[in-house]
C-alpha positions in Angstrom: -83.6 15.5 -74.0 -87.1 16.6 -73.6 -87.8 18.5 -70.3 -89.1 16.1 -67.7 -88.7 13.1 -69.9 -85.9 10.6 -70.6 -86.1 10.9 -74.4 -84.5 12.7 -77.3 -86.8 14.3 -79.9 -85.7 15.4 -83.3 -88.0 17.0 -85.9 -87.2 17.6 -89.5 -89.5 20.0 -91.5 -89.7 21.0 -95.1 -91.8 23.4 -97.1 -92.3 21.1 -100.0 -95.5 19.9 -101.7 -96.6 17.8 -98.7 -98.0 14.2 -98.7 -101.7 13.7 -99.4 -103.6 12.3 -96.4 -104.6 9.1 -98.3 -100.9 8.3 -98.7 -99.5 9.1 -95.3 -100.2 5.7 -93.7 -98.0 4.0 -96.3 -94.9 6.2 -96.4 -93.1 4.0 -93.9 -93.5 0.9 -96.0 -90.5 -0.4 -98.0 -90.7 0.4 -101.7 -93.6 2.8 -101.4 -92.9 6.3 -102.7 -95.0 9.4 -103.4 -92.4 10.7 -105.8 -91.9 9.8 -109.4 -88.7 7.7 -109.5 -88.5 7.4 -105.7 -87.1 4.2 -104.2 -89.4 4.2 -101.2 -86.4 3.5 -98.9 -85.9 6.8 -97.0 -88.8 6.8 -94.4 -88.9 3.0 -94.4 -85.3 2.9 -93.2 -86.0 5.7 -90.7 -88.8 3.7 -89.2 -86.7 0.6 -89.0 -83.8 2.3 -87.3 -85.8 4.5 -84.9 -88.7 2.2 -84.0 -87.5 -1.4 -84.5 -83.8 -1.1 -83.6 -83.9 1.6 -80.9 -87.4 1.3 -79.4 -88.3 4.9 -80.4 -91.3 6.5 -82.2 -91.6 8.2 -85.5 -94.5 10.4 -86.6 -95.5 12.3 -89.7 -97.4 15.6 -90.0 -98.0 16.6 -93.6 -100.3 19.0 -95.4 -100.5 19.3 -99.2 -98.9 22.5 -100.5 -97.6 23.3 -97.0 -94.9 20.8 -96.3 -94.0 17.9 -94.0 -92.7 17.4 -90.5 -91.2 14.0 -89.5 -90.6 13.7 -85.7 -88.3 11.1 -84.2 -88.3 10.2 -80.6 -85.5 8.1 -79.1 -85.5 6.6 -75.6 -83.1 8.4 -73.2 -79.9 7.0 -71.9 -80.5 3.8 -69.9 -77.3 2.2 -68.8 -79.0 -1.2 -68.4 -80.2 -1.1 -72.0 -77.7 -2.3 -74.6 -77.8 -0.6 -78.0 -75.7 -1.8 -80.9 
């Protein structure tokens, strides 16, 4: 859990080719891919699970030729909230 907050943050970083700024707004859309032969399901499914199903947040920080960081933030444990 993040200090002073009731949330869990997970960041995944790679040192790959990065995602051009013009394409970053679309990477969470189903069937959109920046890779040749990609399905466009990975980040779209992450967005669906984190944001839509668990009320969290997902963000992307990517720079061409430097890599990409995807950060996931999940709400903390709330006994009154039911999660399936």
